Residue, then its C-alpha position, 0 to 999 in steps of 0.5 A: x359612338x366611341x371617340x378615337x383619340x390621336x396622339x401627337x404622331x397621329x395628328x402630325x400624320x393627318x395634317x401632312x395628308x391634308x396638306x398633300x391633298x390640298x396641294x394635289x387639288x390646287x395643282x389640278x386646279x392650276x393646270x386645268x386653268x392653264x390648259x383651257x383654250x382662251x380666245x386672243x380677242x379676250x386676253x393679251x396673247x402677246x406683248x407689244x415688244x414682240x410685235x415691234x420686233x415682228x414688224x421689223x422682221x416682217x418688213x424685211x422678210x415677208x412684205x414682198x409676198x404678203x403686202x404692206x397691209x398683210x393683204x396678200x400679194x403672191x402669198x395669202x392674206x394674213x388678215x381678214x376673211x381669208x386669214x380666218x378661213x385658214x387659221x380661225x379656230x386654231x391655236x396660235x401655235x399652228x400659225x407659229x409652226x406654219x411660219x417657222x417651217x414654210x417661211x420665207x418662201x425663198x428660204x423656208x425653215x430658216x426662221x428661228x422659233x423666237x422669230x416666228x413667234x415675234x412675226x405671229x405677235x405682229x400678225x395678231x397686233x395688226x388684226x387688232x387683238x389685245x396685247x399683254x404678256x409675252x407669247x410663249x410656246x405654252x400660251x401659244x397652245x392655249x390661245x385660239x384665233x377666232x373662227x371666221x365665217x364658214x365659206x358658203x358652200x359652192x353650188x354643184x358644178x353646172x351640168x349639161x346632160x347628154x344622151x348618156x347623162x354625163x355631166x360637165x365638170x371642172x377639169x382645169x383652172x382658168x389659166x389652163x382653160x384659156x390657154x387650151x381653148x380661148x387663146x388658140x381660137x382667138x389667135x385664129x381671129x387675130x391672124x386675120x390682121x396679117x393674112x386674109x383667111x382666103x389666102x391661108x393654105x398651109x403646106x404639108x410640114x416636112x418633117x412631119x408634125x401632127x400639130x402643123x399637119x392639122x392646120x393643112x386639113x382645117x384652114x382659112x375661113x373654115x378654121x375661122x368659122x370653127x374658132x368663132x363657134x368654139x369661142x361662143x360655146x366655151x366662153x360661158x364656162x368661165x362662169x362655171x362654179x368650182x373653177x379656180x384661178x391658177x393661183x388657187x383663188x376661186x374664179x370671181x364668178x360672183x363679181x358683176x364686172x367679171x360676168x359682164x366681161x364674159x357676156x361681152x365676149x359671148x356677144x362679140x362672137x355674133x359680130x364675128x360670125x356675121x363678118x365671117x359669113x360674109x367672108x369679108x377679110x378686111x372687116x375681120x381684120x378690123x374686128x381683131x383689134x376689137x376682140x383684143x380690147x374685149x379680152x383686155x377689159x377683163x385681163x387688165x383687172x383680173x390678170x395683168x395686175x400691175x404695181x406702181x413702185x415696189x411690190x409692196x406699194x401697188x393696189x391689187x384687186x382682191x379677186x385677182x387671178x394673176x399669181x405673179x404680179x409685176x411692175x409691168x404686168x404680164x400675160x399668164 
């Protein structure tokens, strides 16, 4: 094979091509590494200085809604399983964007990009992810929050086949269900404290009103019988899979105490039925207070959430259904 010689100009040209090729390969190598997803658990995705600034901002802007321990009060938790369910597997940039565009609740969109980044750094620090260099827009797209455990698939809604095979499905949240069914029927029982059912005979409303007219058709002990039957038949639906609280959380049907409170109310309807069958107004009046206590046992834990001191200091049950806990508690 014949050797091909290169003059000085040819050597310089070949050297330049080699350098250019090396530079291109190096560039792709660098950018390829920079674009790779990196878990926040393995490397420092934020700096301590950012987290410190973020904590100060959090205490001023976020604490009342998300809690001192990021446990969630009115707003959702920023730590634990619920947080990972929302953001696990997502780049940190998604959390920054969420904060910047939707927070704080009372003035969404007022936080700057830098403030949102600092708040995100504090959330990462609180969740015990390691610190390192400053979190930037570029690295926020690379670092990924670890995926949480996938929530267990909810069992299919309970079905009770009718003659037509129509299943019973969830159509209301728990607050709507109770206000539409449990609340008005319980009030018929409570009313026995101020009026004996035998003396309850409403007059035709003038001007005409359909709701008030309805009480002139079914009233007195008949209304009591129907209320008791409605409570007994519908209360088991508190435990219907797939139902949610007014604040969006799943109804805690898996909790032993919630199940007990539900069964207590079902059992209590048998006591009410016995007194109603005997048409004993005085005993029914006495049972009204007992019914109130039966309901309050559940409400005190899952609805009437109270806080001592500021909105950030109270201890809240993780499965609360109350969307707006206050220092005094309130009916929902």
